[in-house]
C-alpha positions in Angstrom: -33.1 53.7 -18.1 -32.5 56.7 -16.4 -34.8 60.1 -16.9 -31.6 61.6 -18.5 -31.0 58.7 -20.9 -34.6 58.5 -21.8 -34.7 62.2 -22.6 -31.4 62.0 -24.6 -33.1 59.1 -26.7 -36.2 60.9 -27.3 -34.3 63.7 -28.4 -32.4 62.0 -30.9 -35.6 60.3 -32.3 -37.2 63.8 -33.2 -35.1 64.6 -36.1 -35.8 61.0 -37.5 -39.7 61.4 -36.9 -39.4 64.7 -38.8 -37.4 63.2 -41.7 -34.4 65.6 -41.3 -32.0 62.8 -41.5 -33.0 62.5 -45.3 -32.2 66.0 -45.7 -28.7 65.8 -44.1 -28.0 62.7 -46.1 -28.7 64.5 -49.3 -26.2 67.1 -48.2 -23.6 64.6 -47.5 -24.2 62.5 -50.9 -20.8 63.5 -52.1 -18.9 63.0 -49.0 -17.5 59.8 -47.2 -17.8 58.8 -43.2 -15.2 56.5 -42.1 -16.3 54.5 -38.9 -14.1 53.0 -36.1 -15.2 50.2 -34.2 -13.1 48.2 -31.7 -14.9 44.9 -30.5 -18.1 42.8 -31.3 -19.3 40.8 -28.4 -22.2 38.1 -27.7 -25.4 39.4 -26.9 -26.3 39.4 -23.2 -22.8 39.1 -21.8 -21.6 41.3 -19.0 -19.4 44.1 -20.6 -16.1 44.0 -18.7 -13.0 46.1 -19.2 -13.4 49.3 -21.2 -17.0 49.2 -21.8 -17.1 51.8 -24.7 -15.3 49.5 -26.8 -17.2 46.4 -26.5 -20.5 46.7 -29.0 -23.2 43.8 -28.5 -23.5 42.2 -31.6 -27.1 42.8 -31.9 -26.5 46.5 -31.9 -23.7 46.2 -34.4 -26.0 44.1 -36.8 -28.8 46.9 -36.5 -26.4 49.4 -37.4 -25.1 47.6 -40.7 -28.5 47.3 -41.7 -29.4 51.0 -40.9 -26.3 51.8 -43.3 -27.1 49.4 -46.1 -30.4 51.4 -46.2 -29.2 54.9 -46.6 -25.4 54.7 -47.4 -22.9 53.0 -50.1 -20.5 50.9 -48.1 -17.0 50.8 -49.9 -13.7 49.3 -48.9 -11.2 51.6 -47.4 -8.9 51.3 -50.4 -11.6 53.4 -52.5 -11.2 56.2 -50.3 -9.7 58.4 -52.5 -12.1 57.9 -55.4 -14.5 60.6 -56.4 -18.0 59.4 -55.4 -20.3 58.4 -58.0 -23.6 57.6 -56.5 -26.3 59.5 -54.9 -25.9 58.4 -51.5 -23.3 59.0 -48.8 -20.3 56.7 -48.9 -19.1 54.7 -45.7 -16.3 52.4 -44.8 -15.7 50.2 -42.0 -12.9 49.9 -39.8 -11.9 47.8 -36.4 -9.2 48.5 -34.4 -7.0 46.2 -32.1 -8.3 42.9 -33.6 -10.0 41.9 -30.7 -11.3 38.3 -30.9 -15.0 39.3 -30.8 -14.3 41.5 -33.9 -12.8 39.2 -36.3 -15.2 36.4 -35.2 -18.8 38.1 -34.5 -17.8 41.1 -36.2 -16.5 39.7 -39.4 -19.4 37.2 -39.5 -21.9 40.0 -39.6 -20.3 41.9 -42.5 -19.5 38.8 -44.5 -23.3 37.8 -44.1 -24.1 41.3 -45.6 -21.7 41.1 -48.4 -20.0 44.5 -47.4 -16.1 45.0 -47.2 -14.5 46.0 -43.6 -10.9 46.6 -42.4 -9.0 45.2 -39.3 -6.1 47.3 -38.0 -3.6 44.6 -36.4 -0.9 45.3 -34.0 1.0 42.3 -34.4 3.0 42.7 -31.1 -0.3 42.5 -29.3 -1.7 39.3 -30.7 -3.1 36.8 -28.3 -2.8 39.1 -25.2 -5.2 41.3 -23.3 -5.1 44.9 -23.2 -4.0 47.4 -20.6 -7.0 49.4 -20.7 -9.4 46.3 -20.4 -7.5 45.1 -17.4 -7.1 48.5 -15.7 -10.8 49.7 -16.1 -12.8 50.3 -13.2 -15.4 47.2 -12.8 -18.0 49.8 -11.6 -17.5 52.5 -14.3 -16.4 50.7 -17.0 -13.6 53.2 -17.7 -10.0 53.7 -16.9 -9.4 56.3 -14.4 -8.6 59.5 -16.1 -5.5 59.9 -14.0 -4.2 56.6 -14.9 -4.9 56.9 -18.8 -3.3 60.4 -18.7 0.1 58.6 -17.2 -0.3 55.7 -19.1 -0.5 57.7 -22.3 2.4 60.1 -21.4 4.8 59.1 -18.7 4.4 55.4 -19.8 4.1 56.2 -23.8 0.9 53.8 -23.9 3.4 50.6 -23.7 1.3 47.9 -22.3 4.4 46.4 -20.2 5.2 49.7 -18.5 1.7 50.6 -17.9 1.1 47.1 -16.3 4.1 47.4 -14.3 3.2 50.8 -12.8 -0.6 50.1 -12.3 -1.3 45.9 -12.9 -2.3 43.7 -12.3 -5.8 44.6 -12.7 -8.3 42.1 -13.9 -6.6 38.9 -14.7 -9.7 37.1 -16.0 -11.6 38.4 -19.0 -14.1 36.6 -21.5 -12.1 35.2 -24.4 -13.7 37.5 -26.9 -12.1 40.4 -24.7 -8.7 39.3 -25.6 -6.9 40.2 -28.7 -7.1 37.5 -31.3 -4.2 35.3 -32.4 -2.1 35.1 -35.5 -4.1 32.5 -36.9 -7.4 34.0 -36.0 -6.5 37.0 -37.8 -5.4 35.3 -40.6 -8.7 33.2 -41.0 -10.6 36.2 -40.6 -8.7 37.9 -43.6 -9.5 35.2 -46.1 -13.0 35.9 -45.7 -14.3 37.9 -48.7 -14.0 41.5 -48.4 -11.8 41.6 -45.3 -8.5 43.4 -45.4 -5.8 44.3 -42.7 -4.2 47.4 -41.9 -1.4 48.3 -39.4 -2.1 49.7 -35.7 1.7 49.9 -35.4 3.6 46.9 -33.8 2.7 47.2 -29.9 0.4 50.1 -30.0 2.5 52.8 -28.3 1.4 56.4 -27.9 3.5 57.2 -31.2 3.8 61.0 -30.4 6.0 60.3 -27.2 8.6 58.1 -29.1 12.1 59.1 -30.5 12.6 58.9 -34.3 14.3 55.4 -34.2 11.4 53.8 -32.2 8.7 55.4 -33.9 10.3 54.2 -37.2 10.3 50.8 -36.3 6.8 50.8 -34.8 5.5 51.8 -38.2 7.8 49.6 -40.5 7.6 46.4 -38.6 3.9 45.7 -39.2 4.3 46.3 -42.7 6.8 43.5 -43.1 4.1 41.3 -41.1 1.4 42.4 -43.5 3.5 41.6 -46.8 3.0 38.0 -46.0 -0.6 38.3 -46.4 -0.4 39.4 -49.9 -3.7 41.3 -51.4 -5.6 40.8 -48.0 -3.3 43.5 -46.6 -3.4 47.2 -47.6 -0.9 49.8 -46.4 -3.0 52.0 -44.2 -2.7 52.8 -40.6 -4.9 53.6 -37.5 -3.0 55.7 -35.0 -3.0 54.1 -31.6 -5.4 55.8 -29.2 -5.9 58.3 -32.0 -3.0 60.2 -31.4 -0.7 61.9 -34.1 1.5 64.9 -34.6 3.0 66.4 -37.6 6.2 64.4 -36.8 4.2 61.3 -36.7 2.6 62.1 -40.0 5.9 62.5 -41.9 7.0 59.2 -40.4 4.0 57.3 -41.5 4.6 58.9 -45.1 8.2 58.1 -44.8 7.2 54.5 -43.8 5.4 54.0 -47.2 1.6 54.1 -46.3 -1.1 55.0 -48.4 -3.1 56.9 -45.5 -3.4 57.1 -41.7 -6.6 57.4 -39.7 -7.3 59.0 -36.4 -10.2 58.1 -34.3 -12.2 61.4 -34.1 -13.1 64.4 -36.5 -16.1 62.6 -38.3 -16.7 63.4 -42.1 -13.9 63.4 -44.7 -13.6 66.3 -46.9 -13.8 65.7 -50.8 -12.0 63.1 -52.2 -9.4 65.2 -53.7 -8.7 67.3 -50.3 -8.8 63.6 -48.5 -5.6 62.8 -50.5 -4.0 66.0 -49.4 -4.8 65.1 -45.8 -4.1 61.3 -46.2 -1.7 61.2 -43.1 -4.2 62.9 -40.8 -7.6 61.7 -41.8 -10.7 61.6 -39.4 -13.2 58.9 -38.5 -16.2 58.6 -36.5 -16.0 56.4 -33.6 -18.9 54.3 -32.7 -18.9 53.6 -28.6 -21.4 51.0 -26.9 -24.3 52.3 -25.5 -25.0 54.5 -28.3 -28.9 54.3 -29.6 -29.8 53.2 -33.1 -31.5 56.6 -33.5 -28.1 58.3 -32.2 -26.3 56.0 -34.6 -28.6 57.0 -37.5 -28.2 61.0 -36.7 -24.5 60.6 -36.8 -24.2 58.3 -39.8 -26.5 61.2 -41.5 -24.2 64.1 -40.5 -26.6 65.9 -38.1 -24.5 65.1 -35.0 
């Protein structure tokens, strides 16, 4: 660990030593936090692709245990209900339906008897993502200029991005790919697991023409309808990108709510319902220390 990293972790630990986190959680006892995860990967494996998205299983398990000690874990479908307990509430979500998330991640939440929602883009099932294939293997991130062009000029559409910048890394571990339809359905059969929509093919919705936007939002609802009560009409915006036009289209398509990937804590339940097509989440990246996670979950960072 570098001196800078050590100093950061020491700084994160100080509020915990002073029990400031308890005071912060008490102040947030009537509020709710939605956590956004992506992938959960086997311990000890090298992290290829976009490393920030691939959280080691041990770290994920430790975060769940920390939450159970301090928060009430609720299903996403209960988000608009008024809190009744004396602790902050938290909902757990996964974006993209990575194979590691729907196997290792779902196993960890099932072991603890807590609910979680996986947001699925059916058009990506069984594939690998452009951001993992194009990530620099030294830095573990997509170069800013490539990401910017991918999300604007190429609208975040995988086939266009790969045609422009591919082939990238062609051999990724199995857990770094998107699960198959059968694997997702098997995960959804586990107690407490629900599926939501991540559009059909994971484009940047803000760059689409109205007809394409409507199709990207409506097609996954048809796919989800075959899953009965295991599916919920909730949407996670790809790349966290939205606009007033996208929010209106999500409402018109019939979603109950739609989530960004930034913004932190939700407002009060009644206000959350008013903002239901622009709801915030807290993204949890790989590399975050447990102390840092606990501070964020307490509302201190």
